[in-house]
C-alpha positions as CSV (number, residue, x, y, z in Angstrom):
1,M,134.4,99.2,103.0
2,E,137.1,98.2,100.5
3,E,139.5,97.6,103.4
4,K,137.0,95.2,105.1
5,L,136.5,93.4,101.8
6,M,140.3,93.0,101.2
7,K,140.8,91.8,104.8
8,L,138.1,89.1,104.5
9,Y,139.3,88.1,101.0
10,N,142.9,87.6,102.4
11,E,141.5,85.5,105.3
12,C,139.7,83.3,102.7
13,I,142.9,82.9,100.7
14,K,144.8,81.8,103.8
15,E,142.1,79.4,104.8
16,L,142.3,77.9,101.3
17,Q,146.0,77.6,101.5
18,S,145.6,75.7,104.8
19,I,143.7,72.9,102.9
20,K,146.3,72.9,100.1
21,I,144.4,75.0,97.6
22,N,146.8,77.7,96.3
23,V,144.9,80.6,94.7
24,I,147.8,83.1,94.4
25,N,150.4,82.8,91.7
26,N,148.8,79.6,90.4
27,E,149.1,79.0,86.7
28,S,145.9,76.9,86.5
29,I,143.7,79.5,88.2
30,G,145.1,82.8,86.8
31,E,144.8,86.3,88.2
32,I,142.0,87.3,90.6
33,D,141.0,90.8,91.6
34,I,138.2,91.7,93.9
35,K,136.2,94.9,94.4
36,L,132.8,96.3,95.4
37,A,130.2,96.3,92.7
38,K,129.6,99.8,91.3
39,R,125.8,99.5,91.2
40,N,123.5,98.2,93.8
41,S,122.4,94.8,92.9
42,K,120.1,92.1,94.3
43,R,122.8,89.5,93.9
44,Y,125.4,88.8,96.5
45,G,128.3,88.9,94.1
46,C,129.5,87.7,90.7
47,C,132.7,86.5,89.1
48,K,133.4,87.9,85.6
49,Q,135.8,85.8,83.5
50,G,138.3,87.3,81.1
51,D,141.1,86.1,78.8
52,P,139.9,82.5,78.1
53,D,142.5,79.8,77.5
54,K,141.4,78.9,74.0
55,K,142.6,75.2,74.3
56,Y,139.9,74.4,76.8
57,Y,136.4,74.6,75.7
58,H,133.2,72.6,75.0
59,I,130.4,73.0,72.6
60,S,127.0,73.4,74.1
61,K,123.7,73.2,72.3
62,I,120.9,75.5,73.2
63,G,117.9,74.7,71.0
64,K,119.3,74.6,67.5
65,R,122.2,76.9,68.2
66,K,125.6,75.6,69.1
67,T,128.0,77.8,71.1
68,K,131.6,77.5,72.1
69,Q,132.0,77.9,75.9
70,Y,135.4,78.2,77.5
71,D,136.3,76.3,80.6
72,I,139.5,77.9,81.8
73,F,140.2,81.6,82.1
74,K,143.4,83.6,82.9
75,K,141.7,86.6,84.5
76,H,138.8,86.7,87.1
77,H,137.1,89.8,88.3
78,I,135.1,89.3,91.5
79,E,132.5,91.9,92.5
80,I,130.7,91.8,95.9
81,S,127.5,93.9,96.4
82,K,127.9,96.8,98.9
83,W,124.9,95.6,100.9
84,V,126.6,92.3,101.6
85,L,129.2,94.1,103.7
86,D,126.5,95.0,106.2
87,L,126.0,91.3,107.0
88,D,128.1,89.2,109.5
89,N,131.7,88.4,108.5
90,D,130.9,84.7,108.1
91,I,128.3,85.4,105.5
92,I,130.6,87.8,103.6
93,K,133.4,85.2,103.6
94,N,130.9,82.6,102.4
95,T,130.1,84.9,99.5
96,I,133.7,85.6,98.7
97,M,134.5,81.9,98.9
98,H,131.6,81.1,96.5
99,E,133.0,83.6,94.0
100,I,136.6,82.3,94.4
101,I,135.4,78.8,93.5
102,H,134.1,80.2,90.2
103,C,137.7,81.1,89.4
104,F,138.8,77.4,89.5
105,P,139.1,75.6,86.1
106,Y,135.7,74.2,84.9
107,C,133.9,76.0,87.7
108,N,132.5,79.0,85.8
109,N,128.9,77.6,86.4
110,H,127.3,75.7,89.2
111,G,128.0,72.3,87.7
112,K,129.8,69.2,88.9
113,E,133.2,70.8,89.5
114,F,131.7,73.7,91.4
115,K,129.8,71.3,93.7
116,K,132.9,69.2,94.2
117,Y,135.0,72.2,95.4
118,S,132.2,73.7,97.5
119,S,131.5,70.4,99.4
120,Y,135.3,70.0,99.9
121,I,135.6,73.5,101.4
122,N,132.4,73.1,103.4
123,E,133.7,69.9,105.0
124,N,137.2,71.1,105.7
125,L,136.6,74.7,106.6
126,G,133.1,74.7,108.0
127,Y,131.5,77.0,105.3
128,N,128.0,76.7,104.0
129,I,128.6,77.4,100.3
130,T,125.5,76.9,98.2
131,R,124.3,77.8,94.7
132,L,121.9,80.4,96.0
133,G,121.8,82.6,99.1
134,N,118.8,83.4,101.3
135,K,118.7,87.1,102.0
136,E,116.0,86.9,104.6
137,E,117.8,84.3,106.6
138,D,121.2,86.1,106.3
139,F,119.7,89.4,107.5
140,K,118.1,87.6,110.4
141,K,121.5,85.9,111.3
142,S,123.1,89.4,111.2
143,N,120.4,90.9,113.4
144,L,119.3,93.3,110.6
145,E,115.8,94.1,109.5
146,Y,115.0,92.6,106.1
147,K,112.9,94.8,103.8
148,E,112.4,93.9,100.2
149,S,110.1,96.1,98.2
150,I,107.7,94.0,96.1
151,N,106.0,97.0,94.6
152,N,108.7,97.3,91.9
153,Y,108.1,93.9,90.5
154,K,105.8,93.2,87.6
155,Y,105.6,89.4,87.9
156,K,104.8,87.1,90.9
157,I,105.7,83.5,90.5
158,I,105.0,80.6,93.0
159,C,106.6,77.2,93.2
160,N,104.0,74.4,93.0
161,K,106.2,72.1,95.2
162,C,107.6,74.2,98.1
163,G,105.4,77.4,97.8
164,Q,108.3,79.8,97.5
165,I,107.3,83.1,96.0
166,I,109.5,84.7,93.4
167,Y,109.2,88.3,92.2
168,R,110.6,89.3,88.8
169,Q,110.8,92.6,86.9
170,R,111.2,90.8,83.5
171,F,109.9,87.3,82.7
172,K,109.1,85.4,79.6
173,E,105.6,84.1,80.3
174,K,105.6,81.7,77.4
175,S,108.6,79.8,78.6
176,I,107.5,79.3,82.2
177,S,107.5,75.5,81.7
178,S,111.3,75.6,81.1
179,Y,112.0,77.3,84.5
180,R,112.3,75.5,87.8
181,C,112.5,76.6,91.4
182,G,116.0,77.3,92.6
183,K,115.3,75.8,96.0
184,C,113.6,72.5,95.3
185,G,113.5,72.1,91.5
186,G,109.6,72.2,91.4
187,T,107.5,73.6,88.6
188,L,106.5,77.3,88.6
189,K,103.1,79.0,88.2
190,L,102.6,82.6,87.3
191,I,100.2,84.5,89.5
């Protein structure tokens, strides 16, 4: 499994180099390592940042609290969930590419810079990098049966706009008005 992951990661790096994005030995991006996630997770993958460049930060205000958030990091640790490697190579590479974008300066969230790079890569390399993945659709494309157990979830939430059903193990019921649907941005209702 690790070999397959490294092979697809190297293919992604070569594709990025073909459109003049150098990820290896780049001072502005830093070191990147990739591995399989140790625990089974619902998410496709994640990029954990390390060793922030203390010169580049911004202050964000959440409620009354102000926090310093760094924008550029020197080390990036990408983890891909094991179940993702059962999907088609295109979907795996799409996930890897999504996580590589998080390594770029000012892209450690899904903000303006992340969207700029993802649309550039989508246009030039034919990817479909989005903020969220669709497990059911990806399993169908890979000719695999999709089974998600909903018995383990405590909360069932529905989007008032598109009707998407979301299951959560933990959820702050009092703050439901501050959450929005990840698909369409609609308001949510707890069932």
